[in-house]
C-alpha positions as CSV (number, residue, x, y, z in Angstrom):
1,M,29.7,10.5,9.2
2,S,27.3,12.1,7.7
3,D,23.5,12.1,9.4
4,Y,22.1,9.9,6.7
5,L,24.6,6.9,8.1
6,L,23.9,8.0,11.1
7,R,20.1,6.9,11.0
8,F,20.4,4.4,8.8
9,R,23.8,2.3,9.2
10,A,21.7,-0.5,10.8
11,L,20.5,-1.1,7.9
12,G,23.8,-2.1,6.1
13,R,23.8,-4.6,8.6
14,L,20.9,-6.3,7.7
15,Y,21.0,-6.0,4.0
16,G,24.4,-5.3,3.3
17,Q,26.7,-2.2,3.4
18,H,25.9,-2.1,-1.0
19,A,22.7,-1.1,0.9
20,L,23.5,2.0,1.6
21,Q,24.4,3.3,-1.7
22,V,21.2,1.2,-3.2
23,L,18.3,2.9,-0.5
24,P,19.6,6.6,-1.3
25,R,18.9,6.2,-4.8
26,A,15.8,4.8,-4.7
27,H,12.3,5.9,-5.9
28,I,9.2,4.5,-4.4
29,A,5.7,5.6,-5.4
30,I,3.2,5.0,-3.4
31,V,-0.4,5.3,-4.0
32,G,-3.0,5.7,-1.6
33,L,-2.4,6.9,2.3
34,G,-4.9,5.3,4.0
35,G,-4.6,2.4,6.8
36,V,-2.4,0.4,4.6
37,G,-0.2,2.5,2.7
38,S,0.4,5.2,5.5
39,W,2.3,3.0,7.4
40,T,4.0,1.8,3.7
41,V,5.4,5.3,3.8
42,E,6.2,5.5,7.2
43,A,8.1,2.1,6.7
44,L,10.1,3.6,3.7
45,A,11.1,6.2,4.9
46,R,13.0,4.9,8.2
47,S,14.5,2.6,5.8
48,G,16.4,5.6,4.1
49,I,14.6,5.5,0.8
50,G,16.1,9.0,-1.1
51,R,12.6,9.4,-2.9
52,L,8.9,9.4,-2.0
53,T,6.4,10.2,-3.9
54,L,2.7,10.4,-2.3
55,I,-0.1,10.1,-4.5
56,D,-3.9,10.6,-2.7
57,L,-6.6,13.2,-3.1
58,D,-8.3,12.3,0.2
59,E,-7.8,14.3,3.2
60,V,-7.4,13.3,7.2
61,C,-10.6,12.9,9.2
62,L,-11.0,12.1,12.5
63,S,-12.5,8.9,11.9
64,N,-8.7,7.6,10.5
65,V,-7.3,7.5,13.4
66,N,-8.1,4.1,14.7
67,R,-5.7,3.3,11.3
68,Q,-3.9,5.6,9.6
69,V,-0.1,6.8,10.9
70,Q,-0.7,10.3,10.0
71,A,-4.3,10.9,11.6
72,L,-4.0,13.3,14.3
73,D,-5.8,16.1,16.3
74,S,-3.7,18.8,14.7
75,T,-4.0,16.9,10.7
76,V,-7.8,16.6,10.8
77,G,-8.7,18.0,7.7
78,R,-5.2,18.3,5.7
79,F,-4.1,16.9,3.0
80,K,-3.0,13.2,3.9
81,S,-0.3,13.6,1.1
82,L,0.8,16.4,2.9
83,A,0.9,15.2,6.4
84,L,3.2,12.3,6.0
85,K,5.4,14.8,3.9
86,E,5.8,16.5,7.3
87,R,5.8,13.5,9.2
88,I,9.1,12.1,7.3
89,S,10.7,15.4,7.3
90,G,10.9,14.4,10.9
91,I,12.0,11.4,10.2
92,A,14.3,11.4,7.3
93,P,15.3,15.6,6.9
94,E,16.9,13.5,3.4
95,C,14.2,12.3,2.0
96,T,12.8,13.8,-0.9
97,V,9.3,13.9,-0.8
98,V,6.7,14.7,-3.7
99,E,2.9,15.1,-2.9
100,K,1.0,14.7,-5.7
101,T,-2.9,15.8,-4.5
102,Q,-4.7,13.1,-6.9
103,F,-6.7,10.7,-7.5
104,F,-5.0,7.4,-9.9
105,T,-7.4,7.4,-12.8
106,E,-7.8,6.6,-16.2
107,Q,-7.1,10.9,-16.1
108,T,-4.5,11.3,-14.6
109,A,-3.0,8.0,-15.1
110,D,0.1,9.4,-17.6
111,E,1.0,12.4,-15.4
112,L,1.5,10.2,-12.3
113,L,3.5,7.0,-13.7
114,S,5.6,9.4,-16.1
115,Q,8.2,9.1,-13.2
116,D,11.3,6.9,-13.3
117,Y,10.2,4.4,-10.1
118,D,11.8,1.8,-8.6
119,C,8.9,0.4,-7.7
120,I,5.1,1.3,-7.2
121,V,3.0,0.1,-3.8
122,D,-0.7,0.1,-4.4
123,A,-2.9,0.5,-1.8
124,I,-6.0,1.8,-3.6
125,D,-9.1,0.2,-2.2
126,S,-11.2,0.9,-5.5
127,V,-11.6,-1.9,-7.6
128,S,-11.6,0.0,-11.4
129,H,-8.5,2.2,-9.9
130,K,-6.9,-0.6,-8.3
131,S,-7.1,-3.0,-11.2
132,L,-6.1,0.6,-13.9
133,L,-3.0,1.1,-11.6
134,I,-1.9,-2.6,-11.7
135,A,-2.5,-3.4,-15.4
136,E,-0.5,0.1,-16.5
137,A,2.6,-0.5,-14.0
138,R,2.9,-3.7,-16.2
139,K,2.7,-2.2,-19.7
140,R,4.9,0.1,-18.7
141,K,7.0,-2.3,-17.0
142,I,7.3,-0.7,-13.9
143,P,7.6,-2.7,-10.6
144,I,4.4,-3.0,-8.7
145,V,3.7,-4.5,-5.2
146,T,-0.2,-4.8,-4.2
147,C,-2.5,-5.5,-1.4
148,G,-5.7,-7.1,-0.4
149,G,-8.0,-4.9,1.6
150,G,-7.5,-4.6,5.7
151,G,-11.7,-4.7,6.6
152,G,-13.0,-7.1,8.8
153,K,-9.4,-9.0,9.6
154,L,-8.5,-9.4,13.2
155,D,-5.5,-11.7,13.2
156,P,-2.3,-10.0,11.8
157,T,-0.5,-13.7,12.1
158,K,-2.7,-14.6,8.7
159,I,-1.0,-12.4,6.4
160,V,0.9,-13.5,3.7
161,V,2.6,-12.5,0.6
162,K,1.6,-14.5,-2.7
163,D,1.2,-13.6,-6.1
164,L,-2.2,-11.8,-7.0
165,A,-4.0,-14.7,-9.0
166,K,-3.5,-16.8,-6.2
167,T,-5.0,-14.7,-3.2
168,K,-8.2,-16.1,-1.5
169,N,-10.9,-14.8,1.4
170,D,-10.4,-11.0,0.3
171,P,-13.4,-9.4,-2.0
172,L,-11.4,-6.9,-3.2
173,L,-8.9,-8.7,-4.9
174,L,-11.9,-11.1,-5.8
175,Q,-13.3,-7.9,-8.0
176,V,-9.8,-6.9,-8.7
177,R,-8.9,-10.4,-10.9
178,K,-12.2,-10.6,-12.3
179,R,-11.3,-7.5,-13.9
180,L,-8.0,-8.4,-14.8
181,R,-8.9,-10.9,-17.3
182,R,-11.5,-9.6,-18.8
183,D,-10.3,-6.1,-19.3
184,Y,-6.7,-6.0,-19.2
185,G,-5.4,-9.5,-20.3
186,F,-4.5,-11.4,-17.5
187,S,-4.3,-15.4,-17.6
188,K,-7.9,-16.1,-17.1
189,F,-6.1,-19.1,-16.5
190,E,-6.4,-20.0,-12.7
191,R,-2.9,-21.5,-12.0
192,Q,-1.2,-19.0,-14.4
193,K,0.5,-16.3,-11.9
194,F,0.1,-12.4,-12.8
195,H,3.8,-11.9,-11.9
196,V,2.3,-8.9,-9.6
197,P,3.2,-9.7,-5.4
198,C,0.5,-9.1,-3.5
199,V,0.0,-9.0,0.6
200,F,-2.9,-9.8,2.3
201,S,-4.8,-11.8,4.9
202,E,-6.2,-15.2,4.5
203,E,-8.6,-14.8,7.4
204,E,-12.2,-15.2,6.3
205,P,-13.9,-11.6,6.8
206,S,-16.0,-10.5,10.0
207,F,-19.2,-9.1,9.0
208,P,-20.7,-6.6,10.7
209,Q,-24.6,-7.3,11.4
210,A,-27.4,-4.5,11.7
211,D,-27.6,-5.7,15.4
212,G,-24.4,-5.0,16.1
213,T,-22.3,-7.9,16.3
214,V,-20.1,-9.5,13.7
215,S,-20.5,-12.8,12.1
216,C,-18.3,-14.7,9.8
217,E,-21.9,-14.9,7.7
218,R,-22.5,-11.9,4.7
219,E,-25.4,-10.1,6.1
220,K,-28.7,-9.5,3.2
221,G,-28.2,-6.1,2.3
222,G,-24.9,-4.6,3.8
223,D,-22.4,-2.5,3.4
224,Y,-19.0,-3.9,3.3
225,R,-16.8,-1.7,1.8
226,L,-14.2,0.2,4.3
227,N,-15.0,3.8,4.8
228,C,-15.3,6.3,7.6
229,D,-19.7,5.8,7.9
230,A,-20.6,2.1,7.5
231,G,-19.0,-1.8,6.4
232,F,-16.3,-3.3,7.7
233,G,-14.7,-2.4,11.0
234,S,-10.5,-2.3,10.8
235,S,-7.7,-1.9,13.2
236,S,-3.9,-0.5,13.1
237,M,-2.8,-3.6,14.4
238,L,-4.5,-5.3,10.3
239,T,-3.7,-2.6,8.8
240,G,-0.1,-1.6,9.8
241,T,0.9,-5.1,9.3
242,I,-0.4,-5.5,5.6
243,G,1.7,-1.8,5.1
244,F,4.8,-3.0,7.1
245,T,5.2,-5.9,4.5
246,L,5.0,-4.2,1.6
247,A,7.6,-1.8,2.5
248,S,9.3,-5.2,3.5
249,V,8.5,-6.7,-0.3
250,V,10.4,-3.3,-1.6
251,M,13.0,-3.5,0.2
252,D,13.7,-7.1,-1.3
253,Q,12.7,-6.1,-4.6
254,L,15.6,-2.9,-4.6
255,M,18.0,-5.6,-3.0
256,Q,17.2,-8.5,-5.7
257,K,17.6,-5.9,-8.5
258,D,20.9,-4.0,-7.3
259,Q,22.4,-7.9,-7.4
260,V,21.1,-8.4,-11.0
C-alpha cells in the first residue's frame, strides 16, 4: 500500500473510495495565509489534496501566534507561504506546494489566476482585494469560497455557511457586498444570491474600548481592523473554525464536482 493511502485512506471511508482518486488530482489556491487561511491550508493538506498554491506576501510576526498555525518562534520573520510549505512537507510529502510571495492585486491578478484551479479559497482581509478576487473568479468561472472576518468574535458555534449576499453582522462582508454591487455588476436586489459560498460568524462583534474593556457598542473613532497592533481582538478558536469550515466546503465541492 502506498504512503498516500496509508495517510489518507480514512477519507475513503468518509467520502467514498472515489475520493482517493479525486483528492490527489485536485488543485486548490488559498489567497491570504493569516488567521483563517493558514488553518484552511492545514486542513486541506491533511485531506490529501494533491496540489496547493499558497498566495501571500506577508511575513510571520510574533503577534500572529494567537491565531495562525505557522506562527512559531522559529518562523518569525519568514514568509508565511514558505513556513506553511515546510510544514506541509512533514504532513503530506506527496502534496505539491507552490508558494507565491505576492499579494493579490489588480497588477498580479492575471498571473495568479492563470492556473487551472479546481477551487479558490478567499481569506483576504482587504475589502478592495477581496472584492476583486471574487469578481475575477466569477468572470473566469473558477469556483470560489470566501469568508468573513474572525476579529471581535468569541463563539465558534455561531459560524455558518451561507451565500455571500445573505451574510450579516460582519463589517468586512458588508463593505465587500457594497463594492461588488457598485463596481462589479453583482445584483443589487438583496433577495438575489451571489452564488458564492461564504463562511462567517453571525455573532455580533465585540469592540475594544479605549479603557481596556470590550463592548457590543462601537466606540467613536475606534480602529476596528484586524491587525497586529490595534483593532479587533482575535483567537485561534474562532479563526481556526472559520478556516476548517472553508476546507470542508472545498471538500464538498470537489466531491460534488466529481459526481456531475
